[in-house]
C-alpha positions as a Markdown table, in Angstrom:
| # | Residue | x | y | z |
|---|---|---|---|---|
| 1 | Met | 0.7 | 146.5 | 91.2 |
| 2 | Thr | 0.6 | 142.8 | 92.3 |
| 3 | Gly | 3.2 | 140.3 | 93.3 |
| 4 | Gly | 6.2 | 142.5 | 93.8 |
| 5 | Arg | 7.9 | 145.3 | 95.6 |
| 6 | Val | 7.6 | 148.9 | 94.3 |
| 7 | Leu | 10.1 | 151.7 | 94.8 |
| 8 | Ala | 8.8 | 155.2 | 94.4 |
| 9 | Ala | 11.5 | 157.8 | 94.2 |
| 10 | Ala | 11.5 | 161.6 | 94.3 |
| 11 | Val | 14.3 | 162.3 | 91.9 |
| 12 | Pro | 15.5 | 165.9 | 91.6 |
| 13 | Glu | 16.7 | 165.5 | 88.0 |
| 14 | Pro | 14.4 | 163.3 | 85.9 |
| 15 | Glu | 17.1 | 162.4 | 83.5 |
| 16 | Thr | 19.2 | 160.7 | 86.2 |
| 17 | Ser | 19.6 | 157.0 | 85.6 |
| 18 | Thr | 21.8 | 154.2 | 87.0 |
| 19 | Ser | 23.0 | 150.8 | 85.9 |
| 20 | Ile | 20.9 | 148.1 | 87.4 |
| 21 | Asp | 21.5 | 144.4 | 87.0 |
| 22 | Ser | 18.4 | 142.6 | 85.5 |
| 23 | Ala | 17.7 | 139.1 | 84.5 |
| 24 | Ala | 16.8 | 138.8 | 80.9 |
| 25 | Thr | 13.8 | 136.7 | 79.9 |
| 26 | Ser | 16.2 | 134.1 | 78.4 |
| 27 | Gly | 17.7 | 133.6 | 81.9 |
| 28 | Arg | 20.9 | 135.5 | 81.0 |
| 29 | Glu | 22.0 | 138.3 | 83.3 |
| 30 | Gln | 22.6 | 141.7 | 81.8 |
| 31 | Glu | 23.1 | 145.3 | 82.9 |
| 32 | Val | 20.5 | 147.9 | 81.8 |
| 33 | Ser | 20.0 | 151.6 | 82.4 |
| 34 | Ile | 16.6 | 152.6 | 83.8 |
| 35 | Pro | 15.4 | 156.1 | 84.6 |
| 36 | Leu | 15.1 | 156.6 | 88.3 |
| 37 | Ile | 11.5 | 157.9 | 88.6 |
| 38 | Leu | 9.4 | 154.8 | 89.3 |
| 39 | Leu | 11.0 | 151.4 | 89.4 |
| 40 | Gly | 9.5 | 148.0 | 90.0 |
| 41 | Gly | 7.2 | 145.4 | 88.5 |
| 42 | Pro | 5.1 | 142.4 | 89.3 |
| 43 | Asp | 7.9 | 140.0 | 88.7 |
| 44 | Ile | 10.9 | 141.8 | 90.0 |
| 45 | Val | 12.1 | 143.3 | 93.3 |
| 46 | Gln | 13.7 | 146.6 | 92.7 |
| 47 | Arg | 15.4 | 148.5 | 95.5 |
| 48 | Leu | 17.7 | 151.5 | 95.3 |
| 49 | Val | 18.6 | 154.0 | 98.0 |
| 50 | Asn | 20.6 | 157.2 | 98.0 |
| 51 | Asp | 20.3 | 160.5 | 99.8 |
| 52 | Ser | 17.3 | 161.7 | 97.7 |
| 53 | Trp | 15.2 | 158.6 | 97.7 |
| 54 | Thr | 12.3 | 157.4 | 99.8 |
| 55 | Met | 11.7 | 153.7 | 99.8 |
| 56 | Cys | 8.1 | 152.3 | 99.9 |
| 57 | Ser | 8.2 | 148.6 | 100.3 |
| 58 | Gln | 5.3 | 146.2 | 100.0 |
| 59 | Pro | 5.5 | 142.4 | 100.9 |
| 60 | Ala | 7.1 | 140.4 | 98.1 |
| 61 | Gly | 3.8 | 138.7 | 97.3 |
| 62 | Asn | 4.1 | 136.2 | 94.5 |
| 63 | Asp | 7.8 | 136.9 | 93.8 |
| 64 | Asp | 9.6 | 133.6 | 94.6 |
| 65 | Arg | 13.1 | 135.0 | 94.4 |
| 66 | Arg | 15.4 | 134.4 | 97.4 |
| 67 | Glu | 16.9 | 137.6 | 98.8 |
| 68 | Gly | 20.6 | 137.9 | 99.7 |
| 69 | Ala | 22.3 | 140.7 | 101.5 |
| 70 | Asp | 26.0 | 141.5 | 101.4 |
| 71 | Ala | 28.0 | 144.2 | 103.2 |
| 72 | Leu | 30.6 | 146.6 | 101.9 |
| 73 | Val | 32.5 | 147.7 | 105.0 |
| 74 | Arg | 35.7 | 149.8 | 104.8 |
| 75 | Asp | 38.3 | 150.5 | 107.4 |
| 76 | Ala | 40.1 | 153.8 | 108.0 |
| 77 | Ala | 42.7 | 152.9 | 105.3 |
| 78 | Gly | 39.9 | 152.3 | 102.7 |
| 79 | Arg | 40.4 | 148.5 | 102.6 |
| 80 | Val | 37.3 | 146.4 | 102.4 |
| 81 | Leu | 36.1 | 143.6 | 104.8 |
| 82 | Leu | 36.2 | 140.2 | 103.1 |
| 83 | Val | 35.7 | 136.6 | 104.2 |
| 84 | Arg | 37.3 | 133.6 | 102.6 |
| 85 | Arg | 34.4 | 131.2 | 102.5 |
| 86 | Ala | 34.6 | 127.7 | 104.1 |
| 87 | Asp | 32.5 | 126.2 | 101.3 |
| 88 | Asp | 34.6 | 127.1 | 98.3 |
| 89 | Gly | 37.7 | 128.8 | 99.7 |
| 90 | Arg | 37.0 | 132.0 | 97.7 |
| 91 | Trp | 36.8 | 135.6 | 98.9 |
| 92 | Ala | 33.5 | 137.3 | 99.3 |
| 93 | Met | 31.8 | 140.2 | 101.0 |
| 94 | Pro | 30.2 | 139.1 | 104.3 |
| 95 | Gly | 26.5 | 138.3 | 103.9 |
| 96 | Gly | 23.9 | 135.7 | 103.2 |
| 97 | Trp | 20.3 | 134.9 | 102.8 |
| 98 | Val | 17.5 | 137.0 | 104.3 |
| 99 | Asp | 15.6 | 135.0 | 106.9 |
| 100 | Pro | 11.7 | 135.0 | 106.8 |
| 101 | Gly | 10.3 | 138.1 | 108.6 |
| 102 | Glu | 13.6 | 139.9 | 108.3 |
| 103 | Thr | 14.4 | 142.9 | 106.0 |
| 104 | Pro | 17.6 | 142.8 | 103.9 |
| 105 | Glu | 18.9 | 145.6 | 106.0 |
| 106 | Gln | 18.5 | 143.5 | 109.2 |
| 107 | Ala | 20.0 | 140.5 | 107.5 |
| 108 | Val | 23.2 | 142.3 | 106.4 |
| 109 | Val | 23.8 | 143.5 | 110.0 |
| 110 | Arg | 23.2 | 140.0 | 111.4 |
| 111 | Glu | 25.3 | 138.3 | 108.7 |
| 112 | Val | 28.3 | 140.6 | 109.3 |
| 113 | Ala | 28.2 | 139.9 | 113.1 |
| 114 | Glu | 27.8 | 136.1 | 112.5 |
| 115 | Glu | 30.6 | 135.8 | 109.9 |
| 116 | Thr | 33.2 | 138.3 | 111.2 |
| 117 | Gly | 32.4 | 139.3 | 114.8 |
| 118 | Leu | 32.1 | 142.9 | 113.8 |
| 119 | Arg | 29.2 | 145.2 | 114.5 |
| 120 | Val | 27.9 | 147.4 | 111.7 |
| 121 | Ser | 25.0 | 149.8 | 111.3 |
| 122 | Ala | 23.4 | 152.2 | 108.8 |
| 123 | Pro | 23.1 | 149.9 | 105.9 |
| 124 | Arg | 22.8 | 152.0 | 102.6 |
| 125 | Leu | 21.8 | 150.1 | 99.5 |
| 126 | Leu | 24.5 | 150.6 | 96.8 |
| 127 | His | 23.8 | 147.9 | 94.3 |
| 128 | Thr | 21.2 | 145.3 | 93.3 |
| 129 | Lys | 21.8 | 142.2 | 91.3 |
| 130 | Leu | 18.8 | 140.4 | 89.9 |
| 131 | Arg | 19.1 | 136.7 | 88.9 |
| 132 | Pro | 16.4 | 134.4 | 87.7 |
| 133 | Ala | 15.9 | 132.8 | 91.1 |
| 134 | Ser | 17.4 | 135.4 | 93.5 |
| 135 | Val | 18.1 | 139.1 | 94.1 |
| 136 | His | 21.3 | 140.2 | 95.8 |
| 137 | Tyr | 21.6 | 143.6 | 97.6 |
| 138 | Thr | 25.0 | 145.1 | 98.4 |
| 139 | Phe | 24.8 | 147.5 | 101.3 |
| 140 | Gly | 27.4 | 150.0 | 102.4 |
| 141 | Cys | 27.7 | 149.8 | 106.2 |
| 142 | Glu | 29.3 | 151.8 | 109.0 |
| 143 | Leu | 31.8 | 149.9 | 111.2 |
| 144 | Asp | 30.8 | 150.2 | 114.9 |
| 145 | Gly | 33.2 | 147.9 | 116.6 |
| 146 | Gly | 33.6 | 144.2 | 117.6 |
| 147 | Asp | 36.5 | 141.8 | 117.4 |
| 148 | Leu | 37.4 | 140.4 | 114.0 |
| 149 | Arg | 37.2 | 136.6 | 114.0 |
| 150 | Ile | 36.4 | 133.7 | 111.7 |
| 151 | Ser | 33.3 | 131.6 | 111.9 |
| 152 | Asp | 32.0 | 128.2 | 110.8 |
| 153 | Glu | 31.3 | 129.8 | 107.4 |
| 154 | Ser | 34.8 | 131.3 | 107.0 |
| 155 | Leu | 38.4 | 130.3 | 106.8 |
| 156 | Glu | 39.8 | 133.8 | 107.0 |
| 157 | Val | 38.4 | 137.3 | 107.6 |
| 158 | Ala | 40.4 | 140.4 | 106.8 |
| 159 | Phe | 40.4 | 144.0 | 105.6 |
| 160 | Val | 42.1 | 143.9 | 102.2 |
| 161 | Ser | 42.4 | 145.9 | 99.0 |
| 162 | Pro | 40.1 | 144.2 | 96.4 |
| 163 | Asp | 43.0 | 144.4 | 93.9 |
| 164 | Glu | 45.0 | 141.9 | 96.0 |
| 165 | Val | 42.3 | 139.2 | 95.6 |
| 166 | Asp | 42.4 | 136.8 | 92.7 |
| 167 | Asp | 40.0 | 134.1 | 93.7 |
| 168 | Trp | 36.4 | 135.6 | 94.1 |
| 169 | His | 33.2 | 133.8 | 95.0 |
| 170 | Thr | 30.8 | 134.0 | 92.1 |
| 171 | Asp | 30.2 | 137.6 | 91.1 |
| 172 | His | 31.3 | 139.3 | 94.3 |
| 173 | Arg | 34.2 | 141.2 | 92.6 |
| 174 | Glu | 31.8 | 142.8 | 90.1 |
| 175 | Arg | 29.2 | 143.6 | 92.7 |
| 176 | Leu | 31.8 | 145.0 | 95.1 |
| 177 | Thr | 33.2 | 147.2 | 92.2 |
| 178 | Ala | 29.8 | 148.5 | 91.3 |
| 179 | Ala | 29.0 | 149.3 | 95.0 |
| 180 | Leu | 32.4 | 151.0 | 95.5 |
| 181 | Ala | 31.6 | 153.2 | 92.5 |
| 182 | Arg | 28.4 | 154.5 | 94.2 |
| 183 | Leu | 30.4 | 155.8 | 97.3 |
| 184 | Pro | 31.4 | 159.4 | 97.6 |
């Protein structure tokens, strides 16, 4: 396979499938269901992780999509960590673009620390959103500590119930909902 990342998965039940966001050839975004046996392609980056998967990554090659990594972090009460962004005043999961030479897992840990002051670990991929020019990974992360604070990128940082938020940044509500559905 050329020009993409490949995910090979050992799936205990071949009929298992999941919803994966995919960019249609017309540039529209749509959700499709794909069997979880072998995913990937020369023009798309496909990454899924759960307890029975083994991820085999290759360099992105000719895929020109930017990668974004966002964190789903919950407190003991089940509320989620959100930031109210300085650029548009809307609520979002903490996260951002993956830097050159960095994995999405490394990026999500870095972004949470930069934007919120909190330390997280054990990123587990819960959702992937493909767009024509970018791919966005949502990782479930364990909260390790730190001091909650705002940054230059945020106006407010808080653990909240998603139902209490009306003003969401782009598709963060949909992506958060999809990621929450993958948690035990």
